[in-house]
VMD Tcl script that draws the C-alpha trace (Angstrom):
set ca {
  {-8.49 0.46 -9.66}
  {-11.77 -0.82 -11.02}
  {-12.27 -2.79 -14.22}
  {-16.01 -2.44 -14.57}
  {-16.22 -4.50 -17.76}
  {-14.95 -7.60 -15.97}
  {-16.47 -6.73 -12.62}
  {-13.16 -6.85 -10.77}
  {-11.92 -4.26 -8.35}
  {-8.44 -4.27 -6.94}
  {-8.17 -3.08 -3.37}
  {-6.99 0.55 -3.33}
  {-3.16 0.86 -3.17}
  {-3.18 2.18 0.40}
  {-5.41 -0.75 1.35}
  {-3.56 -3.31 -0.78}
  {-3.79 -6.64 0.96}
  {-0.78 -8.78 0.20}
  {1.00 -11.46 2.13}
  {3.95 -13.66 1.30}
  {3.25 -17.34 1.75}
  {5.74 -19.93 2.97}
  {7.30 -20.18 -0.50}
  {7.89 -16.43 -0.64}
  {5.20 -15.90 -3.30}
  {2.99 -12.84 -2.79}
  {-0.77 -13.31 -2.83}
  {-3.04 -10.40 -3.73}
  {-6.74 -10.28 -2.99}
  {-9.09 -9.28 -5.79}
  {-12.56 -7.91 -5.09}
  {-14.64 -9.58 -7.81}
  {-17.67 -7.29 -7.61}
  {-19.59 -9.16 -10.32}
  {-19.44 -12.42 -8.35}
  {-19.57 -10.61 -4.99}
  {-16.51 -12.29 -3.60}
  {-12.94 -11.61 -2.57}
  {-10.53 -14.06 -4.18}
  {-6.91 -15.13 -3.88}
  {-5.48 -17.42 -6.56}
  {-2.19 -19.28 -6.71}
  {-1.10 -22.17 -8.90}
  {-4.59 -22.57 -10.33}
  {-6.25 -22.78 -6.91}
  {-8.60 -20.07 -5.61}
  {-9.77 -19.21 -2.10}
  {-12.85 -17.01 -1.75}
  {-14.92 -15.03 0.71}
  {-18.44 -14.57 -0.65}
  {-20.36 -11.46 0.31}
  {-23.64 -9.67 -0.33}
  {-23.73 -5.89 -0.48}
  {-27.01 -4.33 0.66}
  {-26.94 -0.56 0.95}
  {-24.26 0.31 3.48}
  {-23.95 -3.26 4.80}
  {-21.39 -5.82 3.71}
  {-22.71 -9.29 4.62}
  {-19.89 -11.86 4.78}
  {-21.52 -15.13 3.78}
  {-19.01 -17.94 3.26}
  {-15.26 -18.50 3.22}
  {-13.86 -21.31 1.07}
  {-10.15 -22.04 1.52}
  {-8.80 -25.06 -0.39}
  {-6.58 -27.51 1.46}
  {-3.51 -26.21 -0.42}
  {-3.94 -22.79 1.27}
  {-4.75 -23.95 4.79}
  {-2.45 -22.79 7.56}
  {-1.04 -19.93 5.48}
  {-3.33 -17.15 6.71}
  {-5.28 -16.95 3.46}
  {-8.68 -16.92 5.19}
  {-7.53 -14.00 7.32}
  {-6.23 -12.26 4.23}
  {-9.71 -12.47 2.70}
  {-11.32 -11.03 5.84}
  {-8.74 -8.22 5.84}
  {-9.83 -7.41 2.28}
  {-13.44 -7.18 3.50}
  {-12.27 -4.77 6.21}
  {-10.44 -2.68 3.60}
  {-13.58 -2.49 1.45}
  {-15.73 -1.58 4.46}
  {-13.27 1.09 5.53}
  {-12.96 2.61 2.04}
  {-16.70 2.54 1.30}
  {-17.94 3.33 4.86}
  {-19.76 0.00 5.19}
  {-20.92 -1.94 8.23}
  {-19.74 -5.56 8.21}
  {-22.33 -8.23 9.06}
  {-20.24 -11.39 9.56}
  {-22.56 -14.34 8.98}
  {-19.73 -16.68 7.94}
  {-18.49 -18.51 11.07}
  {-14.85 -18.18 10.03}
  {-15.10 -14.44 9.33}
  {-17.04 -13.90 12.57}
  {-14.40 -15.74 14.60}
  {-11.51 -13.98 12.85}
  {-13.03 -10.53 13.45}
  {-13.66 -11.30 17.12}
  {-10.09 -12.55 17.51}
  {-8.42 -9.57 15.77}
  {-9.89 -6.40 17.29}
  {-6.77 -4.37 16.44}
  {-7.28 -5.01 12.71}
  {-10.97 -4.09 12.90}
  {-10.13 -0.57 14.09}
  {-12.78 1.94 13.04}
  {-14.94 -0.46 11.00}
  {-18.45 -0.99 12.39}
  {-19.40 -4.62 12.95}
  {-22.93 -5.95 13.42}
  {-22.92 -9.40 14.99}
  {-26.67 -9.38 15.67}
  {-28.30 -8.91 12.28}
  {-29.11 -11.86 10.11}
  {-27.88 -11.53 6.54}
  {-30.26 -10.68 3.78}
  {-30.41 -13.64 1.41}
  {-31.62 -11.61 -1.57}
}
mol new
graphics top color blue
foreach p $ca { graphics top sphere $p radius 0.5 }
foreach p [lrange $ca 0 end-1] q [lrange $ca 1 end] { graphics top cylinder $p $q radius 0.2 }
display resetview
């Protein structure tokens, strides 16, 4: 579902990325297309994975996970959202963010059929 006016795009239902945290609360990732970032918010705190979209390439730039979210898999949840977007839109992921790069290398089963490009430098436009 896309809300173009606000620039937000929920991940498609079959690609819905949700995870229960330690308190049993469910966190959903939002693709904020206007800000070019995936975001998870809880209790007024937001974790983000910033990206740049250039043609058919999704450049993952920076992951920011506040201390309150650390150790709960939130960073991985954000990278999984990037994979869902790449899969749905037939994009190649260029992981420039060190966290995203490491997560993708460490989770080959989740990557599946998504093309990764570890060699290209991101476009900073």
